[in-house]
DOPA-152380 format. One line per 5 residues: number of its first residue (from 1); their letters; for each residue y, z, x of N, C-alpha, C, O. Coordinates in pm, whole numbers, padded with zeros to 5 digits. Each point is the difference from the previous one (the first is absolute). Example, Ala and Ser with C-alpha at 12.3 -4.5 7.8 and 13.67 -1.06 7.14 Angstrom:
# DOPA-152380
1	AS	-00569/00780/01319/00119/00000/-00089/00120/00000/00090/-00002/00066/00104 ~ 00107/-00138/-00139/00119/00006/00082/00109/00073/-00077/00111/00017/00051
This chain:
# DOPA-152380
1	MKREQ	12603/05765/14573/-00125/-00084/-00072/00049/-00097/-00116/00097/00048/-00059 ~ -00131/-00150/00017/00032/-00090/-00064/-00074/00029/-00141/-00114/00044/00011 ~ 00161/-00062/-00129/-00063/00042/-00132/-00134/-00094/-00028/-00095/00041/-00066 ~ 00099/-00149/00114/-00123/-00073/00015/-00114/00056/00093/-00117/-00020/-00034 ~ 00140/00079/00135/-00072/00047/00094/-00083/00129/-00063/-00110/00029/00045
6	AAADV	00168/00039/-00143/-00055/00099/-00078/-00031/-00026/-00118/00013/00092/-00080 ~ -00054/-00202/00039/-00044/-00046/-00122/-00168/-00045/00017/-00035/-00054/00105 ~ -00048/00075/-00195/-00120/-00017/00021/-00071/-00051/-00119/00037/00045/-00108 ~ -00145/-00144/00109/-00062/-00014/-00117/-00147/00070/-00038/-00103/-00003/00068 ~ 00123/00061/-00183/-00066/00091/-00050/-00071/-00032/-00148/00068/-00029/-00098
11	ELRNH	-00217/00038/00095/-00059/-00039/-00154/-00050/00159/-00024/-00058/00076/00078 ~ 00093/-00061/-00187/-00059/00102/-00080/-00118/-00011/-00095/00002/-00107/-00061 ~ -00106/00186/00029/-00100/-00065/-00068/-00030/00130/-00092/00017/00117/00035 ~ -00059/-00158/-00145/-00075/00103/-00071/-00100/-00064/-00138/00040/-00045/-00107 ~ -00155/00058/00148/-00119/-00052/-00106/00036/-00134/-00055/00015/-00024/-00120
16	GKEVS	-00002/-00061/00220/-00007/-00136/-00035/00151/-00042/00006/00026/-00119/00011 ~ 00063/00200/-00016/00143/-00063/-00021/00058/00002/00146/-00045/00075/00087 ~ 00142/-00159/-00070/00051/-00009/00139/00160/-00014/-00024/00037/-00048/-00107 ~ 00059/00089/00206/00138/-00028/00003/00017/-00015/00146/-00051/00071/00087 ~ 00128/-00168/-00071/00050/-00033/00163/00154/00037/-00002/00079/-00030/-00089
21	RKCLV	-00051/00109/00217/00171/00012/-00035/00023/-00011/00171/-00095/-00011/00077 ~ 00240/00018/-00032/00041/-00005/00148/00051/00175/-00032/00050/00043/-00104 ~ -00079/00022/00211/00014/00137/00003/00099/00017/00110/00022/-00069/00099 ~ 00040/00193/-00147/00105/00059/00130/-00116/00093/00057/-00081/00064/-00067 ~ 00091/-00069/00214/-00049/00077/00066/00094/00106/00072/00062/-00048/00095
26	DTGAS	-00039/00179/-00120/00122/00057/00018/-00052/00155/00071/-00063/00092/-00053 ~ 00104/-00103/00161/-00036/00118/00102/00089/00114/-00042/-00037/00112/00035 ~ 00123/-00120/-00090/00088/00092/-00067/-00017/00068/-00119/00066/00098/-00034 ~ -00175/-00160/-00045/-00058/00061/-00118/-00106/00093/00005/-00105/-00032/00055 ~ 00122/00148/-00108/-00107/00098/00001/-00090/-00010/-00093/-00086/00088/-00006
31	RSVMS	00085/-00184/-00077/-00073/-00025/-00108/-00022/-00152/-00021/00088/-00081/00029 ~ -00206/00044/-00081/-00027/-00155/-00045/00023/-00017/-00139/-00070/00066/-00076 ~ 00157/-00145/00029/00043/-00011/-00148/00006/-00143/-00027/00044/-00091/00069 ~ -00107/00091/-00204/00007/-00138/-00071/00065/00018/-00136/00005/00103/-00067 ~ 00050/-00235/00038/00036/-00001/-00136/-00073/00029/-00107/-00119/-00006/00028
36	KRIPE	00142/00040/-00155/-00070/00026/-00108/-00054/-00139/-00055/-00091/-00004/-00082 ~ 00156/-00110/00134/-00061/-00146/-00043/-00131/-00020/00050/-00081/-00056/-00073 ~ 00044/00098/00199/-00152/-00020/00053/-00106/00071/-00080/-00098/-00062/-00041 ~ 00112/00165/00022/-00117/00067/-00091/-00041/-00043/-00119/-00113/00004/-00049 ~ 00250/-00060/-00012/00009/-00042/-00139/-00068/-00141/00019/-00094/-00029/-00074
41	ELGIF	00131/-00048/00159/-00084/-00121/00043/-00163/00019/00002/-00087/-00071/-00051 ~ 00076/00182/00122/-00166/00031/00025/-00076/00058/-00093/-00122/00006/-00008 ~ 00226/00046/-00081/-00084/00080/-00131/-00017/00146/00040/-00043/00078/-00085 ~ 00072/-00037/00202/-00019/00126/00052/00125/00112/-00001/00098/-00035/00065 ~ -00092/00127/-00112/00140/00102/00020/-00042/00127/-00036/-00071/00021/-00098
46	IRLCE	00125/00092/00194/-00058/00107/-00046/00149/00070/00005/00052/00026/00108 ~ 00005/-00001/-00220/00111/00092/-00033/00007/00123/00028/-00095/00073/-00028 ~ 00218/-00021/00094/-00008/00136/00070/00050/00098/-00143/00092/-00043/-00070 ~ -00142/00138/00045/00026/00121/-00088/00168/00032/00020/00073/00001/-00098 ~ -00029/00020/00213/00146/00031/00033/00041/-00122/00133/-00039/00013/00116
51	PYELM	00114/-00114/-00160/00043/-00076/00093/00083/00090/00089/00015/00121/-00021 ~ 00055/-00207/00152/00066/00083/00099/00072/-00130/00043/-00015/-00118/-00034 ~ 00092/00178/00116/00108/-00119/00065/00003/-00002/00158/00010/00105/00064 ~ -00018/-00213/-00011/-00020/-00027/00177/00139/-00022/00025/00063/-00059/-00088 ~ 00007/00102/00210/00143/-00072/00043/-00042/-00095/00105/-00081/00024/00089
56	PADKE	00144/-00137/-00111/-00025/-00126/00079/00074/00008/00098/00096/00075/-00011 ~ -00114/-00144/00133/00071/00028/00125/00140/-00042/00004/00076/00045/00086 ~ -00036/-00134/-00179/00137/-00027/-00005/00074/00066/-00078/00117/-00030/-00024 ~ -00181/00133/-00026/00069/00084/-00097/00071/-00016/-00126/00069/00086/-00055 ~ -00098/-00230/00006/00068/-00036/-00103/-00100/00010/-00139/-00088/-00086/-00012
61	GKLKV	00100/00172/-00071/-00070/00058/-00097/-00147/00056/00033/-00036/00032/00113 ~ -00020/-00026/-00192/-00145/00054/00055/-00104/-00071/-00097/00031/-00056/-00105 ~ -00163/00068/00157/-00134/-00060/-00037/-00024/00088/-00107/00006/00121/00018 ~ -00040/-00181/-00156/-00053/00085/-00089/-00157/-00015/-00010/-00041/-00101/-00056 ~ -00054/00196/00108/-00150/-00015/00007/-00067/00060/-00110/-00004/00120/-00027
66	IGDCR	-00058/-00233/-00043/-00056/00007/-00115/-00143/00033/-00012/-00052/00056/-00096 ~ -00016/-00103/00219/-00135/00012/00004/-00074/-00032/00112/00061/00020/00106 ~ -00179/-00066/-00096/-00062/-00053/00142/-00095/-00093/-00049/-00018/-00012/-00121 ~ -00050/-00062/00210/-00076/-00112/-00023/-00101/-00002/00124/00062/00011/00105 ~ -00176/-00019/-00090/-00108/-00002/00087/-00049/-00181/-00013/-00047/-00057/-00098
71	VRVVF	00069/00017/00197/-00042/-00149/-00005/-00092/-00062/00149/-00003/00045/00115 ~ -00051/-00143/-00166/-00055/-00031/00149/00106/-00072/00071/00098/-00030/-00068 ~ -00099/-00001/00190/00095/-00064/00080/-00052/-00097/00125/-00089/00021/00081 ~ 00165/-00117/-00093/-00036/-00113/00089/00160/-00024/00102/00094/-00057/-00055 ~ -00083/00092/00162/00116/00024/00070/00009/-00098/00101/-00072/00007/00099
76	QGVEV	00157/-00103/-00115/-00023/-00103/00091/-00128/-00102/00041/-00027/-00049/00109 ~ -00030/00038/-00219/-00132/-00035/00012/-00135/00112/00032/-00121/-00019/00018 ~ 00182/00110/-00020/-00108/00118/00073/-00031/00101/-00116/00092/00063/-00053 ~ -00213/-00050/00017/-00035/00097/-00104/00012/00130/00045/-00060/00026/00104 ~ 00146/00092/-00178/00003/00101/00052/-00113/00101/-00102/00001/00020/-00121
81	PGGAV	-00094/00031/00229/-00102/00086/-00056/00053/00097/-00101/00104/00062/00024 ~ -00166/-00045/-00132/00027/00077/-00105/00132/-00002/-00074/00044/00091/-00071 ~ 00008/-00201/00096/00143/-00016/-00076/00110/00093/00041/00007/00052/00111 ~ 00081/-00034/-00210/00129/00102/00042/00035/00063/-00150/-00041/-00051/-00105 ~ 00115/00160/00111/00076/00039/-00123/00145/-00020/00009/00051/00047/00102
86	FEVAD	00023/-00102/-00179/00134/-00025/00016/00075/00086/-00105/-00066/00038/-00097 ~ 00178/-00007/00104/00103/00073/-00078/00048/-00125/-00096/00002/-00116/00041 ~ 00033/00152/-00166/00033/-00119/-00081/00154/00047/-00043/00023/00116/-00034 ~ 00043/-00181/00038/00162/-00015/-00030/00037/-00110/-00079/00000/-00117/00037 ~ 00037/00169/-00173/00074/-00093/-00064/00137/-00025/00015/00073/-00001/-00099
91	NLREE	-00033/-00017/00207/00165/-00042/00031/-00010/-00028/00116/00099/00046/00056 ~ -00185/-00115/00039/00034/-00068/00112/00055/-00137/-00008/-00021/-00068/-00100 ~ 00091/00025/00203/00101/-00114/-00011/-00100/-00106/-00058/-00119/00000/00030 ~ 00183/-00094/-00121/-00059/-00115/-00024/-00073/-00089/00101/-00091/-00073/-00040 ~ 00130/00075/00179/-00043/-00117/00083/-00124/00095/00055/-00102/-00062/00031
96	TDLIV	00099/00217/-00016/-00122/00053/00050/-00087/00064/-00115/00032/00073/-00093 ~ -00128/-00117/00125/-00145/00030/-00076/-00071/00118/00050/-00043/00085/-00077 ~ 00027/-00077/00225/-00077/00055/00064/00066/00062/00167/00061/-00071/00080 ~ -00089/00197/-00065/00054/00058/00124/-00134/00081/00063/-00066/00084/-00062 ~ 00048/-00117/00163/-00101/00020/00103/00072/00120/00084/00088/-00028/00081
101	GRPEI	-00125/00156/-00101/00056/00106/00098/-00068/00031/00097/-00098/-00061/00043 ~ 00156/00177/00005/-00047/00065/00130/-00140/00049/-00004/-00060/-00006/00107 ~ -00003/00053/-00211/-00156/00035/-00017/-00087/-00112/00012/-00102/00002/00070 ~ 00134/-00084/-00124/-00098/-00127/00011/00002/-00082/00132/-00094/-00058/00053 ~ 00259/00070/00001/-00013/-00059/00138/-00042/00067/00088/-00041/-00061/00099
106	DAWDI	00036/00182/-00100/-00093/00074/00071/-00151/-00017/00016/-00068/-00024/00099 ~ 00034/00047/-00243/-00128/-00023/-00027/-00075/-00117/00025/-00121/00003/00025 ~ 00191/-00114/-00032/-00061/-00148/00040/00020/-00039/00118/-00060/-00101/00036 ~ 00150/00169/00060/00046/-00027/00115/00069/-00146/00024/-00027/-00092/00077 ~ 00133/00111/-00182/00081/-00135/00034/00079/00006/00103/00032/00107/00051
111	VFTPE	00009/-00220/-00009/00071/-00023/00111/00093/-00135/-00020/-00039/-00110/-00039 ~ 00145/00140/00070/00103/-00121/-00010/00024/-00104/00076/00058/00038/00101 ~ -00080/-00174/-00103/-00002/-00089/00098/00103/-00098/-00066/00028/00010/-00119 ~ 00027/-00106/00200/00113/-00100/-00040/-00053/-00084/-00127/00078/-00048/-00081 ~ -00225/00035/00070/-00041/-00075/-00117/-00011/00078/-00121/-00029/-00052/-00107
116	GPKPR	00050/00179/00122/00009/00112/-00125/-00105/00140/00031/-00053/00024/00109 ~ 00042/00051/-00220/-00088/00110/00035/-00150/-00016/-00008/-00026/-00065/-00101 ~ -00075/00098/00164/-00134/-00025/-00012/-00059/00099/00060/00055/00060/00093 ~ -00213/-00020/-00153/-00082/00104/00066/-00023/-00031/00137/-00013/-00115/00043 ~ 00007/00236/00038/-00019/00006/00144/-00154/-00063/00007/-00016/-00093/00079
121	KVPIE	-00091/00135/-00152/-00128/-00017/00017/-00041/-00079/-00130/00055/00027/-00107 ~ -00131/-00105/00115/-00084/-00055/-00102/-00142/-00011/00025/-00048/-00066/00092 ~ -00024/00139/-00186/00052/00066/-00121/00076/00116/00016/00005/00061/00106 ~ 00058/-00026/-00215/00061/00130/00002/-00128/00119/00008/-00107/-00018/-00058 ~ 00135/00124/00130/-00087/00089/00035/00064/00172/-00034/00115/00033/00029
126	FEII	-00178/00024/-00070/00082/00121/-00004/-00062/00112/00069/-00122/-00010/00005 ~ 00175/00123/00055/-00043/00083/00075/00012/00158/-00087/00085/00025/-00087 ~ -00180/00060/00130/00053/00123/-00054/00003/00100/00137/-00087/-00007/00087 ~ 00185/00086/-00083/00024/00057/00129/-00007/00152/-00032/00016/00083/00089
């Protein structure tokens, strides 16, 4: 899969503030992570009492998770009911502000197409099984 086929447009919103980003949709990521730049722009950030580290797939360095952030999400033009909670890392690569990982890929029922990732059903619906 080409990198552009794993990129998606995302809008993150909180109380009238909004940021738009390209995100990486990563089927190998066990968590969804955002750079601390995003919650700083939105004016929301919940700092963890005890930061921790995540090992990235390429095994180069570690991500330092310093907090979390609940935001409203519009993924590829489709609103995600209830938004999402992202881990906040202070050392994501400069070119990567947002990684959508496996929990959200599964919950939002994202499929990969030649044009890029998109929700299988619109609107997004959740089931409790």
